[in-house]
C-alpha positions as CSV (number, residue, x, y, z in Angstrom):
1,M,-25.8,-16.7,39.1
2,S,-23.0,-14.1,37.5
3,T,-23.8,-10.8,35.9
4,L,-25.0,-11.1,32.2
5,T,-22.7,-8.4,29.8
6,A,-22.2,-8.1,26.5
7,N,-19.1,-10.0,26.6
8,S,-20.8,-13.2,28.0
9,T,-21.2,-15.6,25.8
10,I,-24.3,-16.2,23.5
11,G,-24.9,-19.7,25.6
12,E,-24.6,-18.4,28.8
13,W,-27.3,-15.7,27.7
14,L,-29.5,-18.6,26.5
15,D,-29.5,-20.7,29.5
16,H,-30.1,-17.9,31.8
17,P,-33.6,-17.1,32.8
18,E,-34.3,-13.4,32.3
19,G,-31.1,-13.5,30.0
20,G,-32.7,-16.1,27.5
21,A,-36.3,-14.7,27.8
22,A,-34.6,-11.4,26.6
23,I,-32.9,-12.9,23.5
24,R,-36.1,-14.9,22.5
25,A,-38.4,-12.2,22.8
26,M,-35.9,-10.0,20.6
27,L,-35.7,-12.8,18.0
28,S,-39.3,-13.6,17.8
29,Q,-39.9,-9.8,16.8
30,S,-37.6,-10.5,13.4
31,G,-39.2,-14.1,13.1
32,G,-36.3,-16.0,14.3
33,D,-35.9,-18.5,17.1
34,A,-32.8,-19.5,19.2
35,E,-32.3,-22.6,17.5
36,S,-30.4,-20.1,14.6
37,L,-28.2,-19.3,17.7
38,T,-26.5,-22.6,18.3
39,P,-23.2,-22.5,16.3
40,V,-22.7,-19.2,17.9
41,R,-23.2,-19.9,21.6
42,A,-19.5,-19.7,22.6
43,L,-19.3,-16.7,21.1
44,P,-19.8,-13.1,23.1
45,L,-23.1,-11.6,22.6
46,Q,-21.5,-8.7,21.3
47,Q,-20.0,-10.5,18.5
48,L,-24.1,-10.4,16.9
49,V,-23.8,-7.0,15.9
50,A,-20.7,-8.3,13.4
51,L,-22.7,-11.5,12.6
52,S,-25.6,-9.2,11.6
53,Q,-23.7,-7.6,9.0
54,G,-25.4,-3.9,9.7
55,Q,-28.8,-5.4,10.4
56,M,-28.3,-5.3,14.4
57,P,-27.1,-1.8,15.9
58,Q,-25.1,-2.0,18.8
59,S,-28.2,-0.2,20.6
60,V,-29.9,-3.6,20.4
61,V,-27.3,-5.6,22.6
62,D,-26.9,-2.6,24.7
63,D,-30.7,-2.4,25.6
64,L,-30.8,-6.6,26.1
65,V,-27.8,-6.1,28.7
66,R,-29.9,-2.8,30.4
67,S,-32.8,-5.0,30.3
68,V,-31.3,-8.0,32.7
69,N,-29.4,-5.4,35.1
70,D,-32.0,-2.9,36.0
71,G,-31.1,-0.1,33.3
72,E,-27.4,-0.2,33.9
73,L,-24.4,-1.5,31.8
74,P,-21.9,-3.0,34.4
75,D,-18.8,-3.7,33.3
76,D,-17.6,-6.6,31.2
77,T,-14.4,-7.0,32.3
78,E,-15.1,-10.2,33.6
79,G,-17.6,-11.7,31.1
80,G,-17.2,-15.7,30.2
81,A,-16.2,-15.6,26.4
82,W,-12.6,-15.9,25.3
83,R,-10.7,-12.9,25.5
84,E,-7.8,-11.6,23.3
85,R,-4.4,-11.6,25.0
86,V,-2.0,-9.2,23.7
87,T,1.6,-10.7,23.7
88,G,3.9,-7.6,24.3
89,G,7.4,-7.3,22.2
90,R,6.3,-10.2,20.3
91,F,6.5,-8.9,17.3
92,D,9.0,-5.8,17.9
93,G,11.4,-5.0,15.0
94,K,9.6,-7.2,12.5
95,T,7.7,-6.0,9.4
96,V,5.1,-8.0,8.6
97,I,2.8,-7.7,5.4
98,V,-0.9,-8.6,5.6
99,T,-3.2,-8.6,3.0
100,G,-6.9,-8.1,3.4
101,A,-6.0,-6.2,6.4
102,A,-9.2,-3.6,5.9
103,S,-11.8,-6.3,7.3
104,G,-12.5,-9.3,9.1
105,I,-9.9,-11.8,9.7
106,G,-7.0,-9.7,8.2
107,R,-7.8,-6.6,10.2
108,A,-7.8,-8.7,13.4
109,T,-4.6,-10.1,12.6
110,A,-3.0,-6.7,11.4
111,S,-4.2,-5.1,14.7
112,R,-2.6,-7.4,16.6
113,I,0.7,-7.8,15.2
114,A,0.8,-3.5,15.5
115,R,-0.1,-4.1,19.4
116,E,2.6,-6.3,19.8
117,G,5.4,-4.0,18.0
118,G,5.3,-4.9,14.6
119,R,5.3,-2.8,11.8
120,V,2.4,-3.9,9.4
121,V,1.9,-3.2,5.8
122,A,-1.6,-3.3,5.5
123,V,-3.0,-4.3,1.8
124,D,-6.7,-4.2,0.8
125,I,-8.3,-2.5,-1.9
126,S,-10.5,-0.2,0.3
127,A,-8.0,2.7,1.0
128,E,-10.9,4.1,3.6
129,K,-11.0,1.2,5.8
130,L,-7.1,1.0,5.6
131,A,-6.8,4.5,7.1
132,D,-9.4,3.3,9.8
133,L,-6.9,0.6,10.8
134,A,-3.9,3.1,10.7
135,N,-5.4,5.5,12.8
136,D,-6.5,3.0,15.2
137,A,-3.1,1.2,15.9
138,P,-0.3,2.8,17.3
139,E,1.0,5.7,15.8
140,G,3.0,4.4,12.7
141,S,2.9,1.1,13.1
142,V,0.9,0.6,10.3
143,V,1.6,1.7,6.4
144,P,-1.6,1.1,4.7
145,V,-1.0,-0.2,0.7
146,A,-4.3,-0.1,-1.3
147,G,-4.0,-2.2,-3.9
148,D,-5.3,-5.4,-5.7
149,V,-3.1,-8.8,-5.1
150,T,-3.9,-10.3,-8.3
151,K,-1.7,-6.9,-10.1
152,Q,1.9,-7.0,-10.7
153,A,2.2,-3.3,-10.4
154,D,0.3,-3.4,-7.0
155,I,2.7,-6.1,-5.6
156,D,5.7,-4.0,-6.4
157,K,3.7,-1.2,-4.4
158,I,3.9,-3.4,-1.6
159,L,7.4,-4.4,-1.6
160,E,8.4,-1.0,-1.8
161,A,6.4,-0.1,1.1
162,A,7.5,-3.2,3.0
163,G,11.5,-1.8,2.3
164,E,14.3,-4.4,2.2
165,R,13.4,-6.5,5.5
166,I,10.3,-8.6,5.3
167,D,9.9,-10.7,8.3
168,G,6.6,-11.8,7.6
169,L,3.5,-12.1,5.2
170,A,0.1,-13.1,6.3
171,N,-2.1,-14.0,2.9
172,I,-5.0,-13.3,4.1
173,A,-7.3,-11.8,1.3
174,G,-10.2,-13.7,-0.1
175,V,-13.4,-14.0,-1.7
176,N,-16.6,-16.4,-1.6
177,D,-17.7,-18.2,-4.4
178,D,-21.7,-18.8,-4.9
179,F,-21.8,-22.4,-3.8
180,S,-22.4,-23.6,-7.3
181,P,-21.5,-27.0,-8.6
182,I,-18.8,-27.3,-11.3
183,H,-21.5,-27.3,-14.0
184,E,-23.2,-24.2,-13.0
185,T,-19.3,-22.6,-12.3
186,S,-19.4,-19.4,-14.8
187,D,-15.8,-18.2,-16.1
188,E,-16.6,-14.9,-14.2
189,I,-16.6,-16.8,-10.5
190,W,-13.8,-19.1,-11.5
191,D,-11.5,-16.4,-12.7
192,R,-12.3,-14.0,-9.4
193,V,-12.3,-16.7,-7.0
194,I,-8.9,-18.5,-8.2
195,G,-7.3,-15.2,-8.9
196,I,-8.1,-13.7,-5.5
197,N,-7.6,-16.7,-3.2
198,L,-4.9,-18.3,-5.2
199,T,-2.8,-16.1,-7.7
200,G,-2.9,-13.9,-5.6
201,V,-1.1,-15.7,-2.6
202,F,1.3,-17.2,-5.6
203,K,2.1,-13.8,-6.6
204,L,3.0,-12.0,-3.5
205,T,4.7,-15.4,-2.1
206,R,6.7,-15.2,-5.1
207,A,7.6,-11.9,-4.3
208,V,8.5,-11.9,-1.0
209,V,10.4,-14.7,-0.7
210,P,14.1,-13.5,-2.2
211,A,14.2,-10.7,0.6
212,M,13.6,-13.9,2.9
213,R,15.8,-16.2,1.5
214,A,18.8,-13.5,1.6
215,A,17.8,-13.0,5.5
216,G,18.1,-16.4,6.3
217,A,14.6,-16.1,8.0
218,G,10.9,-15.4,7.4
219,S,7.7,-16.8,8.2
220,I,4.4,-17.0,5.8
221,V,1.0,-18.3,6.6
222,N,-1.6,-18.6,4.3
223,I,-5.2,-18.8,4.9
224,S,-6.9,-22.0,3.5
225,S,-10.2,-23.0,4.8
226,E,-11.9,-26.1,5.9
227,A,-12.9,-26.0,2.0
228,G,-9.7,-26.9,1.4
229,I,-9.6,-30.1,3.3
230,R,-12.7,-31.5,1.9
231,G,-15.7,-31.1,-0.8
232,N,-18.5,-30.4,1.4
233,A,-18.0,-27.3,3.1
234,S,-18.3,-24.4,-0.2
235,G,-18.9,-24.5,-3.6
236,N,-16.8,-25.7,-7.0
237,A,-14.5,-22.2,-7.5
238,Y,-13.9,-21.5,-3.5
239,T,-13.0,-25.5,-2.7
240,A,-10.5,-25.4,-5.5
241,S,-8.6,-22.6,-4.5
242,K,-8.3,-23.4,-1.0
243,H,-6.8,-26.4,-1.8
244,G,-4.7,-24.7,-4.1
245,V,-3.7,-22.7,-1.1
246,I,-2.6,-26.2,0.8
247,G,-0.6,-27.5,-2.0
248,L,1.5,-24.3,-2.9
249,T,2.0,-23.8,1.3
250,K,3.4,-27.7,1.2
251,S,5.4,-27.1,-1.6
252,A,6.9,-23.3,-0.5
253,A,7.5,-25.5,2.9
254,F,9.3,-28.0,1.6
255,M,11.5,-26.3,-0.9
256,Y,13.0,-23.7,1.6
257,A,12.7,-25.5,4.7
258,T,16.8,-25.7,4.8
259,E,17.0,-21.8,4.2
260,G,15.1,-20.8,7.6
261,L,11.7,-20.3,6.3
262,R,8.9,-21.5,7.4
263,V,5.4,-21.6,5.1
264,N,2.1,-22.6,7.3
265,A,-1.6,-22.4,6.6
266,V,-4.7,-21.6,8.9
267,A,-7.9,-23.5,7.8
268,P,-10.6,-21.8,9.4
269,G,-14.5,-23.1,9.8
270,G,-17.0,-21.0,10.5
271,V,-16.1,-17.2,11.0
272,A,-17.9,-14.2,12.0
273,T,-16.6,-11.9,9.5
274,G,-19.4,-10.6,7.5
275,I,-18.0,-11.2,4.3
276,P,-21.0,-11.1,2.0
277,F,-21.5,-13.7,-0.7
278,P,-22.2,-12.9,-4.4
279,A,-25.5,-12.6,-5.4
280,N,-27.8,-15.4,-7.2
281,V,-26.0,-18.1,-4.8
282,S,-26.8,-21.7,-6.3
283,E,-30.0,-23.1,-5.2
284,F,-28.3,-26.4,-6.2
285,G,-25.3,-26.4,-4.2
286,S,-26.7,-24.7,-1.3
287,A,-29.9,-27.3,-1.0
288,R,-26.6,-29.9,-1.4
289,L,-24.3,-28.0,1.2
290,K,-26.7,-26.9,3.8
291,P,-26.9,-30.5,6.0
292,F,-23.3,-30.4,6.5
293,Q,-22.7,-26.4,6.6
294,D,-25.5,-27.1,9.9
295,A,-22.9,-29.4,11.2
296,I,-20.4,-26.9,11.8
297,P,-19.8,-27.0,15.9
298,S,-19.2,-23.5,16.7
299,V,-18.5,-19.8,15.0
300,A,-14.9,-18.0,15.6
301,T,-14.4,-14.4,15.9
302,A,-11.9,-12.7,13.4
303,E,-9.9,-11.9,16.9
304,Q,-9.4,-15.8,17.7
305,L,-8.8,-16.7,13.8
306,A,-5.7,-13.6,14.5
307,A,-4.6,-15.6,17.7
308,S,-3.8,-18.6,15.4
309,I,-2.5,-17.1,12.3
310,T,0.0,-14.5,14.7
311,F,1.2,-17.9,16.5
312,L,2.5,-19.2,13.4
313,L,4.1,-15.6,12.1
314,S,5.5,-15.3,15.5
315,D,8.7,-17.1,16.7
316,D,6.4,-19.1,18.9
317,G,5.8,-21.2,15.6
318,V,9.3,-22.2,15.4
319,N,9.9,-25.6,14.3
320,I,6.5,-25.5,12.5
321,N,6.8,-25.8,8.8
322,G,4.2,-27.2,6.4
323,A,1.3,-27.3,8.7
324,I,-2.2,-27.1,7.9
325,L,-3.7,-25.8,11.4
326,T,-7.5,-26.2,11.3
327,S,-8.8,-23.7,13.6
328,D,-12.2,-24.6,13.5
329,G,-13.7,-25.6,16.4
330,G,-13.4,-29.1,16.0
331,W,-15.1,-29.3,12.4
332,S,-12.2,-31.1,10.8
333,V,-12.8,-34.2,13.0
334,Q,-16.1,-34.7,12.1
């Protein structure tokens, strides 16, 4: 039987006699059970740290690994989980704007573009987290811009940082709603979710298109969601915003198809990003959605979504325009 490491999948751990016993013992201490891990069986054990949103320290994973390896932390280069494979030079000479770049899918996307030779204009409201991204990336590859994509003054700052040439745009910044149905949705939730998830995408896309048209080339990738193609994945505001992103994507793809621009969208399913939900999540909406959310076949890592996004952003996505790529582990076919 193969050695278990932090990069072995949760499924491999659960199916292993010693590993399964160790995980079940850990879960029982917090009142949990192994069934709660069914949607994330394909993820590496290491991903539990991110999934816990700060509740599980790295030491817990290290202790689990040691417990099945005679107290040692073995080399995990041969673990069974999917691993990111960087394609050197794929973004050489290209400038790509990435929003939501301080964390989650945005950070994973910005990091991959930078490591593949690109210059990333990294946008987020958190200047501190953007600085961390820039420090971790190849020197000079990340230009951090702290800003709000719903404000025109900040859009102008982003364009100034990018310069005359803009080869790509990844509209990733987004927020959740409170799972409320329309009769419970407040103006505050509606305005915030639509503003960031849809209006921000519109404003920044509108701003970069002239430079792309002038160059006769450009790739834009918007982040929709399973909630953009169905009604039973989230609340009213989030669902409306992500349906809107798909409409915006298809319209722009059609309008600029003859000018060298490509506009596509990625629709994730469950992703282990740790994005928080607002306080006071709707009991009505949560109860109605739960049976359908429980049917999610798998949860992805941010790096797995970044692989889909960078494929469409790069020249590897040539001849793909107006597509909605459901990077959801098969949820959309259920």
